[in-house]
Structure formats: C-alpha cells, structure tokens
PDB file of N, CA, C, O and CB in Angstrom:
ATOM      1  N   MET A   1     107.045 -79.467  93.147  1.00  0.00           N
ATOM      2  CA  MET A   1     105.757 -79.244  92.530  1.00  0.00           C
ATOM      3  C   MET A   1     104.828 -80.404  92.900  1.00  0.00           C
ATOM      4  O   MET A   1     105.221 -81.568  92.820  1.00  0.00           O
ATOM      5  CB  MET A   1     105.897 -79.103  90.988  1.00  0.00           C
ATOM      6  N   THR A   2     103.616 -80.089  93.298  1.00  0.00           N
ATOM      7  CA  THR A   2     102.659 -81.133  93.672  1.00  0.00           C
ATOM      8  C   THR A   2     102.063 -81.773  92.418  1.00  0.00           C
ATOM      9  O   THR A   2     102.190 -81.245  91.314  1.00  0.00           O
ATOM     10  CB  THR A   2     101.535 -80.552  94.569  1.00  0.00           C
ATOM     11  N   GLU A   3     101.421 -82.901  92.609  1.00  0.00           N
ATOM     12  CA  GLU A   3     100.764 -83.591  91.492  1.00  0.00           C
ATOM     13  C   GLU A   3      99.695 -82.691  90.858  1.00  0.00           C
ATOM     14  O   GLU A   3      99.546 -82.667  89.636  1.00  0.00           O
ATOM     15  CB  GLU A   3     100.128 -84.922  91.973  1.00  0.00           C
ATOM     16  N   LEU A   4      98.958 -81.956  91.689  1.00  0.00           N
ATOM     17  CA  LEU A   4      97.943 -81.039  91.176  1.00  0.00           C
ATOM     18  C   LEU A   4      98.607 -79.930  90.347  1.00  0.00           C
ATOM     19  O   LEU A   4      98.134 -79.618  89.254  1.00  0.00           O
ATOM     20  CB  LEU A   4      97.118 -80.430  92.343  1.00  0.00           C
ATOM     21  N   GLU A   5      99.678 -79.340  90.843  1.00  0.00           N
ATOM     22  CA  GLU A   5     100.383 -78.289  90.106  1.00  0.00           C
ATOM     23  C   GLU A   5     100.908 -78.807  88.771  1.00  0.00           C
ATOM     24  O   GLU A   5     100.880 -78.091  87.770  1.00  0.00           O
ATOM     25  CB  GLU A   5     101.539 -77.736  90.943  1.00  0.00           C
ATOM     26  N   GLU A   6     101.382 -80.039  88.755  1.00  0.00           N
ATOM     27  CA  GLU A   6     101.870 -80.637  87.514  1.00  0.00           C
ATOM     28  C   GLU A   6     100.740 -80.778  86.498  1.00  0.00           C
ATOM     29  O   GLU A   6     100.924 -80.475  85.319  1.00  0.00           O
ATOM     30  CB  GLU A   6     102.505 -82.007  87.792  1.00  0.00           C
ATOM     31  N   LEU A   7      99.561 -81.242  86.953  1.00  0.00           N
ATOM     32  CA  LEU A   7      98.421 -81.381  86.048  1.00  0.00           C
ATOM     33  C   LEU A   7      97.974 -80.024  85.511  1.00  0.00           C
ATOM     34  O   LEU A   7      97.696 -79.890  84.319  1.00  0.00           O
ATOM     35  CB  LEU A   7      97.256 -82.074  86.761  1.00  0.00           C
ATOM     36  N   VAL A   8      97.904 -79.035  86.368  1.00  0.00           N
ATOM     37  CA  VAL A   8      97.511 -77.689  85.948  1.00  0.00           C
ATOM     38  C   VAL A   8      98.485 -77.173  84.886  1.00  0.00           C
ATOM     39  O   VAL A   8      98.060 -76.553  83.912  1.00  0.00           O
ATOM     40  CB  VAL A   8      97.468 -76.723  87.165  1.00  0.00           C
ATOM     41  N   ALA A   9      99.774 -77.420  85.063  1.00  0.00           N
ATOM     42  CA  ALA A   9     100.774 -76.980  84.095  1.00  0.00           C
ATOM     43  C   ALA A   9     100.666 -77.752  82.776  1.00  0.00           C
ATOM     44  O   ALA A   9     100.857 -77.175  81.705  1.00  0.00           O
ATOM     45  CB  ALA A   9     102.173 -77.143  84.681  1.00  0.00           C
ATOM     46  N   ARG A  10     100.363 -79.046  82.848  1.00  0.00           N
ATOM     47  CA  ARG A  10     100.256 -79.882  81.643  1.00  0.00           C
ATOM     48  C   ARG A  10      99.005 -79.590  80.841  1.00  0.00           C
ATOM     49  O   ARG A  10      98.993 -79.759  79.622  1.00  0.00           O
ATOM     50  CB  ARG A  10     100.276 -81.342  82.020  1.00  0.00           C
ATOM     51  N   PHE A  11      97.941 -79.150  81.519  1.00  0.00           N
ATOM     52  CA  PHE A  11      96.649 -78.950  80.858  1.00  0.00           C
ATOM     53  C   PHE A  11      96.119 -77.540  81.138  1.00  0.00           C
ATOM     54  O   PHE A  11      95.154 -77.378  81.884  1.00  0.00           O
ATOM     55  CB  PHE A  11      95.626 -80.013  81.330  1.00  0.00           C
ATOM     56  N   PRO A  12      96.747 -76.521  80.542  1.00  0.00           N
ATOM     57  CA  PRO A  12      96.365 -75.142  80.852  1.00  0.00           C
ATOM     58  C   PRO A  12      94.967 -74.757  80.385  1.00  0.00           C
ATOM     59  O   PRO A  12      94.422 -73.761  80.862  1.00  0.00           O
ATOM     60  CB  PRO A  12      97.349 -74.210  80.242  1.00  0.00           C
ATOM     61  N   GLY A  13      94.376 -75.505  79.477  1.00  0.00           N
ATOM     62  CA  GLY A  13      93.036 -75.195  78.993  1.00  0.00           C
ATOM     63  C   GLY A  13      91.922 -75.773  79.847  1.00  0.00           C
ATOM     64  O   GLY A  13      90.754 -75.739  79.462  1.00  0.00           O
ATOM     65  N   TRP A  14      92.283 -76.300  81.003  1.00  0.00           N
ATOM     66  CA  TRP A  14      91.315 -76.953  81.888  1.00  0.00           C
ATOM     67  C   TRP A  14      91.356 -76.336  83.285  1.00  0.00           C
ATOM     68  O   TRP A  14      92.421 -75.961  83.775  1.00  0.00           O
ATOM     69  CB  TRP A  14      91.592 -78.468  81.967  1.00  0.00           C
ATOM     70  N   SER A  15      90.198 -76.234  83.917  1.00  0.00           N
ATOM     71  CA  SER A  15      90.104 -75.897  85.343  1.00  0.00           C
ATOM     72  C   SER A  15      89.981 -77.218  86.091  1.00  0.00           C
ATOM     73  O   SER A  15      89.128 -78.042  85.760  1.00  0.00           O
ATOM     74  CB  SER A  15      88.873 -74.929  85.654  1.00  0.00           C
ATOM     75  N   ILE A  16      90.821 -77.422  87.088  1.00  0.00           N
ATOM     76  CA  ILE A  16      90.848 -78.688  87.833  1.00  0.00           C
ATOM     77  C   ILE A  16      90.487 -78.412  89.282  1.00  0.00           C
ATOM     78  O   ILE A  16      91.019 -77.495  89.908  1.00  0.00           O
ATOM     79  CB  ILE A  16      92.248 -79.377  87.736  1.00  0.00           C
ATOM     80  N   TRP A  17      89.576 -79.219  89.802  1.00  0.00           N
ATOM     81  CA  TRP A  17      89.167 -79.051  91.197  1.00  0.00           C
ATOM     82  C   TRP A  17      88.694 -80.376  91.766  1.00  0.00           C
ATOM     83  O   TRP A  17      88.491 -81.349  91.040  1.00  0.00           O
ATOM     84  CB  TRP A  17      88.057 -77.990  91.320  1.00  0.00           C
ATOM     85  N   ARG A  18      88.524 -80.390  93.085  1.00  0.00           N
ATOM     86  CA  ARG A  18      88.067 -81.589  93.793  1.00  0.00           C
ATOM     87  C   ARG A  18      86.731 -81.301  94.447  1.00  0.00           C
ATOM     88  O   ARG A  18      86.532 -80.253  95.062  1.00  0.00           O
ATOM     89  CB  ARG A  18      89.107 -82.049  94.852  1.00  0.00           C
ATOM     90  N   SER A  19      85.818 -82.252  94.303  1.00  0.00           N
ATOM     91  CA  SER A  19      84.500 -82.112  94.928  1.00  0.00           C
ATOM     92  C   SER A  19      84.556 -82.538  96.396  1.00  0.00           C
ATOM     93  O   SER A  19      85.583 -83.009  96.884  1.00  0.00           O
ATOM     94  CB  SER A  19      83.447 -82.950  94.167  1.00  0.00           C
ATOM     95  N   ARG A  20      83.446 -82.363  97.073  1.00  0.00           N
ATOM     96  CA  ARG A  20      83.324 -82.805  98.464  1.00  0.00           C
ATOM     97  C   ARG A  20      82.225 -83.863  98.520  1.00  0.00           C
ATOM     98  O   ARG A  20      81.205 -83.751  97.839  1.00  0.00           O
ATOM     99  CB  ARG A  20      83.006 -81.598  99.432  1.00  0.00           C
ATOM    100  N   ALA A  21      82.441 -84.875  99.327  1.00  0.00           N
ATOM    101  CA  ALA A  21      81.450 -85.928  99.565  1.00  0.00           C
ATOM    102  C   ALA A  21      81.092 -85.849 101.046  1.00  0.00           C
ATOM    103  O   ALA A  21      81.665 -86.553 101.878  1.00  0.00           O
ATOM    104  CB  ALA A  21      81.999 -87.375  99.165  1.00  0.00           C
ATOM    105  N   GLY A  22      80.134 -84.979 101.355  1.00  0.00           N
ATOM    106  CA  GLY A  22      79.816 -84.746 102.765  1.00  0.00           C
ATOM    107  C   GLY A  22      80.964 -84.013 103.416  1.00  0.00           C
ATOM    108  O   GLY A  22      81.299 -82.896 103.021  1.00  0.00           O
ATOM    109  N   ASP A  23      81.568 -84.632 104.411  1.00  0.00           N
ATOM    110  CA  ASP A  23      82.695 -83.995 105.100  1.00  0.00           C
ATOM    111  C   ASP A  23      84.046 -84.530 104.619  1.00  0.00           C
ATOM    112  O   ASP A  23      85.083 -84.252 105.222  1.00  0.00           O
ATOM    113  CB  ASP A  23      82.568 -84.202 106.605  1.00  0.00           C
ATOM    114  N   ARG A  24      84.024 -85.297 103.532  1.00  0.00           N
ATOM    115  CA  ARG A  24      85.260 -85.874 102.996  1.00  0.00           C
ATOM    116  C   ARG A  24      85.530 -85.351 101.585  1.00  0.00           C
ATOM    117  O   ARG A  24      84.602 -84.917 100.901  1.00  0.00           O
ATOM    118  CB  ARG A  24      85.177 -87.417 102.986  1.00  0.00           C
ATOM    119  N   PRO A  25      86.781 -85.385 101.145  1.00  0.00           N
ATOM    120  CA  PRO A  25      87.085 -85.031  99.755  1.00  0.00           C
ATOM    121  C   PRO A  25      86.445 -86.040  98.802  1.00  0.00           C
ATOM    122  O   PRO A  25      86.368 -87.231  99.101  1.00  0.00           O
ATOM    123  CB  PRO A  25      88.618 -84.971  99.528  1.00  0.00           C
ATOM    124  N   GLY A  26      85.994 -85.550  97.663  1.00  0.00           N
ATOM    125  CA  GLY A  26      85.364 -86.410  96.664  1.00  0.00           C
ATOM    126  C   GLY A  26      86.271 -86.618  95.460  1.00  0.00           C
ATOM    127  O   GLY A  26      87.496 -86.595  95.575  1.00  0.00           O
ATOM    128  N   ASP A  27      85.651 -86.818  94.309  1.00  0.00           N
ATOM    129  CA  ASP A  27      86.388 -87.049  93.070  1.00  0.00           C
ATOM    130  C   ASP A  27      87.026 -85.763  92.551  1.00  0.00           C
ATOM    131  O   ASP A  27      86.685 -84.661  92.981  1.00  0.00           O
ATOM    132  CB  ASP A  27      85.464 -87.637  92.009  1.00  0.00           C
ATOM    133  N   TRP A  28      87.957 -85.931  91.620  1.00  0.00           N
ATOM    134  CA  TRP A  28      88.610 -84.824  90.936  1.00  0.00           C
ATOM    135  C   TRP A  28      87.888 -84.569  89.621  1.00  0.00           C
ATOM    136  O   TRP A  28      87.471 -85.509  88.944  1.00  0.00           O
ATOM    137  CB  TRP A  28      90.119 -85.122  90.696  1.00  0.00           C
ATOM    138  N   TYR A  29      87.742 -83.300  89.259  1.00  0.00           N
ATOM    139  CA  TYR A  29      87.062 -82.897  88.034  1.00  0.00           C
ATOM    140  C   TYR A  29      87.935 -81.928  87.253  1.00  0.00           C
ATOM    141  O   TYR A  29      88.776 -81.228  87.816  1.00  0.00           O
ATOM    142  CB  TYR A  29      85.696 -82.259  88.350  1.00  0.00           C
ATOM    143  N   ALA A  30      87.716 -81.903  85.934  1.00  0.00           N
ATOM    144  CA  ALA A  30      88.359 -80.912  85.069  1.00  0.00           C
ATOM    145  C   ALA A  30      87.323 -80.458  84.049  1.00  0.00           C
ATOM    146  O   ALA A  30      86.612 -81.276  83.465  1.00  0.00           O
ATOM    147  CB  ALA A  30      89.645 -81.498  84.362  1.00  0.00           C
ATOM    148  N   THR A  31      87.246 -79.151  83.843  1.00  0.00           N
ATOM    149  CA  THR A  31      86.329 -78.556  82.875  1.00  0.00           C
ATOM    150  C   THR A  31      87.124 -77.687  81.912  1.00  0.00           C
ATOM    151  O   THR A  31      88.009 -76.932  82.315  1.00  0.00           O
ATOM    152  CB  THR A  31      85.222 -77.725  83.585  1.00  0.00           C
ATOM    153  N   ARG A  32      86.794 -77.808  80.646  1.00  0.00           N
ATOM    154  CA  ARG A  32      87.470 -76.988  79.623  1.00  0.00           C
ATOM    155  C   ARG A  32      87.201 -75.515  79.855  1.00  0.00           C
ATOM    156  O   ARG A  32      86.117 -75.129  80.291  1.00  0.00           O
ATOM    157  CB  ARG A  32      87.010 -77.388  78.207  1.00  0.00           C
ATOM    158  N   ARG A  33      88.195 -74.700  79.559  1.00  0.00           N
ATOM    159  CA  ARG A  33      88.055 -73.241  79.622  1.00  0.00           C
ATOM    160  C   ARG A  33      88.251 -72.683  78.216  1.00  0.00           C
ATOM    161  O   ARG A  33      89.145 -73.111  77.485  1.00  0.00           O
ATOM    162  CB  ARG A  33      89.086 -72.607  80.629  1.00  0.00           C
ATOM    163  N   GLY A  34      87.411 -71.728  77.850  1.00  0.00           N
ATOM    164  CA  GLY A  34      87.618 -71.015  76.604  1.00  0.00           C
ATOM    165  C   GLY A  34      87.244 -71.751  75.341  1.00  0.00           C
ATOM    166  O   GLY A  34      87.593 -71.294  74.252  1.00  0.00           O
ATOM    167  N   HIS A  35      86.543 -72.882  75.436  1.00  0.00           N
ATOM    168  CA  HIS A  35      86.132 -73.619  74.244  1.00  0.00           C
ATOM    169  C   HIS A  35      84.800 -74.298  74.495  1.00  0.00           C
ATOM    170  O   HIS A  35      84.683 -75.137  75.389  1.00  0.00           O
ATOM    171  CB  HIS A  35      87.198 -74.654  73.841  1.00  0.00           C
ATOM    172  N   ARG A  36      83.806 -73.943  73.718  1.00  0.00           N
ATOM    173  CA  ARG A  36      82.513 -74.640  73.779  1.00  0.00           C
ATOM    174  C   ARG A  36      82.563 -75.755  72.754  1.00  0.00           C
ATOM    175  O   ARG A  36      82.856 -75.505  71.585  1.00  0.00           O
ATOM    176  CB  ARG A  36      81.296 -73.662  73.509  1.00  0.00           C
ATOM    177  N   ILE A  37      82.284 -76.970  73.166  1.00  0.00           N
ATOM    178  CA  ILE A  37      82.372 -78.094  72.239  1.00  0.00           C
ATOM    179  C   ILE A  37      81.112 -78.178  71.380  1.00  0.00           C
ATOM    180  O   ILE A  37      80.015 -77.824  71.811  1.00  0.00           O
ATOM    181  CB  ILE A  37      82.586 -79.413  73.007  1.00  0.00           C
ATOM    182  N   SER A  38      81.304 -78.655  70.159  1.00  0.00           N
ATOM    183  CA  SER A  38      80.208 -78.798  69.207  1.00  0.00           C
ATOM    184  C   SER A  38      79.595 -80.199  69.316  1.00  0.00           C
ATOM    185  O   SER A  38      80.140 -81.077  69.985  1.00  0.00           O
ATOM    186  CB  SER A  38      80.703 -78.531  67.763  1.00  0.00           C
ATOM    187  N   GLN A  39      78.470 -80.386  68.658  1.00  0.00           N
ATOM    188  CA  GLN A  39      77.837 -81.709  68.635  1.00  0.00           C
ATOM    189  C   GLN A  39      78.762 -82.724  67.968  1.00  0.00           C
ATOM    190  O   GLN A  39      78.838 -83.871  68.406  1.00  0.00           O
ATOM    191  CB  GLN A  39      76.477 -81.653  67.897  1.00  0.00           C
ATOM    192  N   ALA A  40      79.462 -82.313  66.915  1.00  0.00           N
ATOM    193  CA  ALA A  40      80.398 -83.218  66.243  1.00  0.00           C
ATOM    194  C   ALA A  40      81.515 -83.654  67.185  1.00  0.00           C
ATOM    195  O   ALA A  40      81.944 -84.808  67.155  1.00  0.00           O
ATOM    196  CB  ALA A  40      80.995 -82.544  65.001  1.00  0.00           C
ATOM    197  N   GLU A  41      81.980 -82.737  68.015  1.00  0.00           N
ATOM    198  CA  GLU A  41      83.021 -83.082  68.987  1.00  0.00           C
ATOM    199  C   GLU A  41      82.476 -84.047  70.041  1.00  0.00           C
ATOM    200  O   GLU A  41      83.173 -84.975  70.454  1.00  0.00           O
ATOM    201  CB  GLU A  41      83.570 -81.808  69.665  1.00  0.00           C
ATOM    202  N   VAL A  42      81.243 -83.833  70.472  1.00  0.00           N
ATOM    203  CA  VAL A  42      80.625 -84.758  71.438  1.00  0.00           C
ATOM    204  C   VAL A  42      80.569 -86.153  70.843  1.00  0.00           C
ATOM    205  O   VAL A  42      80.899 -87.132  71.514  1.00  0.00           O
ATOM    206  CB  VAL A  42      79.199 -84.282  71.835  1.00  0.00           C
ATOM    207  N   VAL A  43      80.149 -86.250  69.580  1.00  0.00           N
ATOM    208  CA  VAL A  43      80.081 -87.547  68.900  1.00  0.00           C
ATOM    209  C   VAL A  43      81.466 -88.190  68.825  1.00  0.00           C
ATOM    210  O   VAL A  43      81.594 -89.412  68.899  1.00  0.00           O
ATOM    211  CB  VAL A  43      79.492 -87.385  67.481  1.00  0.00           C
ATOM    212  N   ALA A  44      82.505 -87.357  68.678  1.00  0.00           N
ATOM    213  CA  ALA A  44      83.880 -87.863  68.595  1.00  0.00           C
ATOM    214  C   ALA A  44      84.470 -88.205  69.965  1.00  0.00           C
ATOM    215  O   ALA A  44      85.603 -88.676  70.052  1.00  0.00           O
ATOM    216  CB  ALA A  44      84.764 -86.839  67.906  1.00  0.00           C
ATOM    217  N   GLY A  45      83.699 -87.967  71.042  1.00  0.00           N
ATOM    218  CA  GLY A  45      84.171 -88.322  72.376  1.00  0.00           C
ATOM    219  C   GLY A  45      84.799 -87.192  73.160  1.00  0.00           C
ATOM    220  O   GLY A  45      85.364 -87.416  74.231  1.00  0.00           O
ATOM    221  N   VAL A  46      84.706 -85.973  72.640  1.00  0.00           N
ATOM    222  CA  VAL A  46      85.233 -84.813  73.350  1.00  0.00           C
ATOM    223  C   VAL A  46      84.267 -84.459  74.484  1.00  0.00           C
ATOM    224  O   VAL A  46      83.055 -84.415  74.275  1.00  0.00           O
ATOM    225  CB  VAL A  46      85.433 -83.597  72.377  1.00  0.00           C
ATOM    226  N   CYS A  47      84.793 -84.212  75.666  1.00  0.00           N
ATOM    227  CA  CYS A  47      83.967 -83.885  76.838  1.00  0.00           C
ATOM    228  C   CYS A  47      84.264 -82.475  77.327  1.00  0.00           C
ATOM    229  O   CYS A  47      85.404 -82.013  77.269  1.00  0.00           O
ATOM    230  CB  CYS A  47      84.208 -84.900  77.975  1.00  0.00           C
ATOM    231  N   MET A  48      83.248 -81.810  77.800  1.00  0.00           N
ATOM    232  CA  MET A  48      83.418 -80.487  78.399  1.00  0.00           C
ATOM    233  C   MET A  48      83.966 -80.622  79.819  1.00  0.00           C
ATOM    234  O   MET A  48      84.802 -79.828  80.249  1.00  0.00           O
ATOM    235  CB  MET A  48      82.077 -79.712  78.406  1.00  0.00           C
ATOM    236  N   THR A  49      83.487 -81.632  80.541  1.00  0.00           N
ATOM    237  CA  THR A  49      83.925 -81.909  81.915  1.00  0.00           C
ATOM    238  C   THR A  49      84.198 -83.398  82.050  1.00  0.00           C
ATOM    239  O   THR A  49      83.443 -84.228  81.543  1.00  0.00           O
ATOM    240  CB  THR A  49      82.855 -81.445  82.959  1.00  0.00           C
ATOM    241  N   VAL A  50      85.282 -83.727  82.737  1.00  0.00           N
ATOM    242  CA  VAL A  50      85.636 -85.124  83.008  1.00  0.00           C
ATOM    243  C   VAL A  50      85.878 -85.292  84.502  1.00  0.00           C
ATOM    244  O   VAL A  50      86.127 -84.317  85.210  1.00  0.00           O
ATOM    245  CB  VAL A  50      86.895 -85.557  82.191  1.00  0.00           C
ATOM    246  N   ALA A  51      85.806 -86.527  84.976  1.00  0.00           N
ATOM    247  CA  ALA A  51      85.990 -86.809  86.401  1.00  0.00           C
ATOM    248  C   ALA A  51      86.764 -88.103  86.580  1.00  0.00           C
ATOM    249  O   ALA A  51      86.761 -88.978  85.714  1.00  0.00           O
ATOM    250  CB  ALA A  51      84.632 -86.893  87.126  1.00  0.00           C
ATOM    251  N   ALA A  52      87.430 -88.202  87.733  1.00  0.00           N
ATOM    252  CA  ALA A  52      88.155 -89.412  88.113  1.00  0.00           C
ATOM    253  C   ALA A  52      88.346 -89.406  89.629  1.00  0.00           C
ATOM    254  O   ALA A  52      88.363 -88.341  90.245  1.00  0.00           O
ATOM    255  CB  ALA A  52      89.534 -89.505  87.372  1.00  0.00           C
ATOM    256  N   PRO A  53      88.489 -90.578  90.229  1.00  0.00           N
ATOM    257  CA  PRO A  53      88.634 -90.632  91.687  1.00  0.00           C
ATOM    258  C   PRO A  53      89.992 -90.173  92.209  1.00  0.00           C
ATOM    259  O   PRO A  53      90.106 -89.790  93.373  1.00  0.00           O
ATOM    260  CB  PRO A  53      88.388 -92.021  92.151  1.00  0.00           C
ATOM    261  N   THR A  54      91.027 -90.207  91.359  1.00  0.00           N
ATOM    262  CA  THR A  54      92.358 -89.772  91.792  1.00  0.00           C
ATOM    263  C   THR A  54      92.947 -88.809  90.761  1.00  0.00           C
ATOM    264  O   THR A  54      92.506 -88.780  89.613  1.00  0.00           O
ATOM    265  CB  THR A  54      93.300 -90.994  91.999  1.00  0.00           C
ATOM    266  N   LEU A  55      93.935 -88.028  91.169  1.00  0.00           N
ATOM    267  CA  LEU A  55      94.612 -87.123  90.240  1.00  0.00           C
ATOM    268  C   LEU A  55      95.339 -87.892  89.146  1.00  0.00           C
ATOM    269  O   LEU A  55      95.365 -87.458  87.995  1.00  0.00           O
ATOM    270  CB  LEU A  55      95.597 -86.231  90.990  1.00  0.00           C
ATOM    271  N   ASP A  56      95.924 -89.021  89.494  1.00  0.00           N
ATOM    272  CA  ASP A  56      96.616 -89.834  88.500  1.00  0.00           C
ATOM    273  C   ASP A  56      95.644 -90.277  87.411  1.00  0.00           C
ATOM    274  O   ASP A  56      95.948 -90.174  86.223  1.00  0.00           O
ATOM    275  CB  ASP A  56      97.276 -91.059  89.163  1.00  0.00           C
ATOM    276  N   GLU A  57      94.483 -90.765  87.813  1.00  0.00           N
ATOM    277  CA  GLU A  57      93.479 -91.195  86.843  1.00  0.00           C
ATOM    278  C   GLU A  57      92.940 -90.013  86.045  1.00  0.00           C
ATOM    279  O   GLU A  57      92.668 -90.145  84.852  1.00  0.00           O
ATOM    280  CB  GLU A  57      92.332 -91.915  87.550  1.00  0.00           C
ATOM    281  N   LEU A  58      92.785 -88.863  86.689  1.00  0.00           N
ATOM    282  CA  LEU A  58      92.337 -87.674  85.968  1.00  0.00           C
ATOM    283  C   LEU A  58      93.359 -87.298  84.891  1.00  0.00           C
ATOM    284  O   LEU A  58      92.978 -86.904  83.789  1.00  0.00           O
ATOM    285  CB  LEU A  58      92.117 -86.490  86.946  1.00  0.00           C
ATOM    286  N   GLY A  59      94.626 -87.415  85.198  1.00  0.00           N
ATOM    287  CA  GLY A  59      95.665 -87.155  84.206  1.00  0.00           C
ATOM    288  C   GLY A  59      95.531 -88.060  82.987  1.00  0.00           C
ATOM    289  O   GLY A  59      95.714 -87.610  81.857  1.00  0.00           O
ATOM    290  N   HIS A  60      95.211 -89.332  83.211  1.00  0.00           N
ATOM    291  CA  HIS A  60      95.020 -90.274  82.098  1.00  0.00           C
ATOM    292  C   HIS A  60      93.811 -89.870  81.255  1.00  0.00           C
ATOM    293  O   HIS A  60      93.861 -89.918  80.026  1.00  0.00           O
ATOM    294  CB  HIS A  60      94.840 -91.717  82.630  1.00  0.00           C
ATOM    295  N   VAL A  61      92.735 -89.474  81.916  1.00  0.00           N
ATOM    296  CA  VAL A  61      91.531 -89.042  81.200  1.00  0.00           C
ATOM    297  C   VAL A  61      91.840 -87.791  80.371  1.00  0.00           C
ATOM    298  O   VAL A  61      91.413 -87.689  79.221  1.00  0.00           O
ATOM    299  CB  VAL A  61      90.367 -88.764  82.197  1.00  0.00           C
ATOM    300  N   LEU A  62      92.572 -86.850  80.946  1.00  0.00           N
ATOM    301  CA  LEU A  62      92.917 -85.631  80.215  1.00  0.00           C
ATOM    302  C   LEU A  62      93.846 -85.939  79.043  1.00  0.00           C
ATOM    303  O   LEU A  62      93.734 -85.309  77.992  1.00  0.00           O
ATOM    304  CB  LEU A  62      93.574 -84.612  81.156  1.00  0.00           C
ATOM    305  N   ASP A  63      94.752 -86.886  79.202  1.00  0.00           N
ATOM    306  CA  ASP A  63      95.589 -87.316  78.077  1.00  0.00           C
ATOM    307  C   ASP A  63      94.718 -87.858  76.949  1.00  0.00           C
ATOM    308  O   ASP A  63      94.949 -87.544  75.782  1.00  0.00           O
ATOM    309  CB  ASP A  63      96.608 -88.389  78.530  1.00  0.00           C
ATOM    310  N   GLN A  64      93.722 -88.664  77.288  1.00  0.00           N
ATOM    311  CA  GLN A  64      92.812 -89.208  76.281  1.00  0.00           C
ATOM    312  C   GLN A  64      92.035 -88.091  75.590  1.00  0.00           C
ATOM    313  O   GLN A  64      91.827 -88.138  74.378  1.00  0.00           O
ATOM    314  CB  GLN A  64      91.840 -90.211  76.922  1.00  0.00           C
ATOM    315  N   GLN A  65      91.609 -87.097  76.346  1.00  0.00           N
ATOM    316  CA  GLN A  65      90.876 -85.976  75.756  1.00  0.00           C
ATOM    317  C   GLN A  65      91.762 -85.180  74.803  1.00  0.00           C
ATOM    318  O   GLN A  65      91.279 -84.659  73.798  1.00  0.00           O
ATOM    319  CB  GLN A  65      90.330 -85.058  76.854  1.00  0.00           C
ATOM    320  N   THR A  66      93.031 -85.085  75.107  1.00  0.00           N
ATOM    321  CA  THR A  66      93.973 -84.374  74.247  1.00  0.00           C
ATOM    322  C   THR A  66      94.069 -85.054  72.890  1.00  0.00           C
ATOM    323  O   THR A  66      94.313 -84.392  71.882  1.00  0.00           O
ATOM    324  CB  THR A  66      95.358 -84.297  74.906  1.00  0.00           C
ATOM    325  N   ASP A  67      93.881 -86.366  72.855  1.00  0.00           N
ATOM    326  CA  ASP A  67      93.965 -87.128  71.612  1.00  0.00           C
ATOM    327  C   ASP A  67      92.690 -87.050  70.770  1.00  0.00           C
ATOM    328  O   ASP A  67      92.693 -87.491  69.621  1.00  0.00           O
ATOM    329  CB  ASP A  67      94.271 -88.569  71.923  1.00  0.00           C
ATOM    330  N   ARG A  68      91.611 -86.503  71.309  1.00  0.00           N
ATOM    331  CA  ARG A  68      90.347 -86.408  70.577  1.00  0.00           C
ATOM    332  C   ARG A  68      90.400 -85.261  69.573  1.00  0.00           C
ATOM    333  O   ARG A  68      91.012 -84.226  69.838  1.00  0.00           O
ATOM    334  CB  ARG A  68      89.167 -86.211  71.553  1.00  0.00           C
ATOM    335  N   PRO A  69      89.748 -85.448  68.405  1.00  0.00           N
ATOM    336  CA  PRO A  69      89.734 -84.363  67.418  1.00  0.00           C
ATOM    337  C   PRO A  69      88.885 -83.191  67.874  1.00  0.00           C
ATOM    338  O   PRO A  69      87.751 -83.369  68.320  1.00  0.00           O
ATOM    339  CB  PRO A  69      89.224 -84.873  66.084  1.00  0.00           C
ATOM    340  N   MET A  70      89.438 -81.998  67.759  1.00  0.00           N
ATOM    341  CA  MET A  70      88.727 -80.766  68.136  1.00  0.00           C
ATOM    342  C   MET A  70      88.439 -79.968  66.878  1.00  0.00           C
ATOM    343  O   MET A  70      89.259 -79.936  65.961  1.00  0.00           O
ATOM    344  CB  MET A  70      89.557 -79.912  69.153  1.00  0.00           C
ATOM    345  N   ALA A  71      87.282 -79.324  66.825  1.00  0.00           N
ATOM    346  CA  ALA A  71      86.953 -78.433  65.711  1.00  0.00           C
ATOM    347  C   ALA A  71      87.826 -77.187  65.784  1.00  0.00           C
ATOM    348  O   ALA A  71      88.222 -76.759  66.868  1.00  0.00           O
ATOM    349  CB  ALA A  71      85.448 -78.048  65.730  1.00  0.00           C
ATOM    350  N   GLN A  72      88.107 -76.637  64.678  1.00  0.00           N
ATOM    351  CA  GLN A  72      88.932 -75.423  64.631  1.00  0.00           C
ATOM    352  C   GLN A  72      88.088 -74.185  64.596  1.00  0.00           C
ATOM    353  O   GLN A  72      88.620 -73.076  64.555  1.00  0.00           O
ATOM    354  CB  GLN A  72      89.847 -75.443  63.432  1.00  0.00           C
TER     355      GLN A  72
END
C-alpha cells in the first residue's frame, strides 16, 4: 500500500490530491467531504481544506484536524 493509499484509508471523510506548480508537482491538499463546517467550528480551528508540502506532513495536519471539536 502506498503512503497516499494509507492516508485515504485513514481519513475516509477527506478528498486528498496534489496540486501542480507549473510543470512540477506541488503541495498536497485535503478537503472534507460530506460536512459543511460552521462558524463555531472555524473558531475552534476546524478547516474545510488543509495543505502540506509532503504526504507525511499532510497526515500530521489531518491528525490534528481529527482532534478538533466538530458540531453534531
């Protein structure tokens, strides 16, 4: 299993993709699926989309997002 496949399996509520920087690969991004965040969640640090330069760092960011309080 690749690092990307592992992240996709660990975070099923997120779409994960890589941007392009001209003709080179860019940063990695993840966007929530199926949940619109509220203003209270934004204040609590919940993000709709996060970014990181590597998949490893993106995994850390997604772990942090998992720890944020979500509205029910």
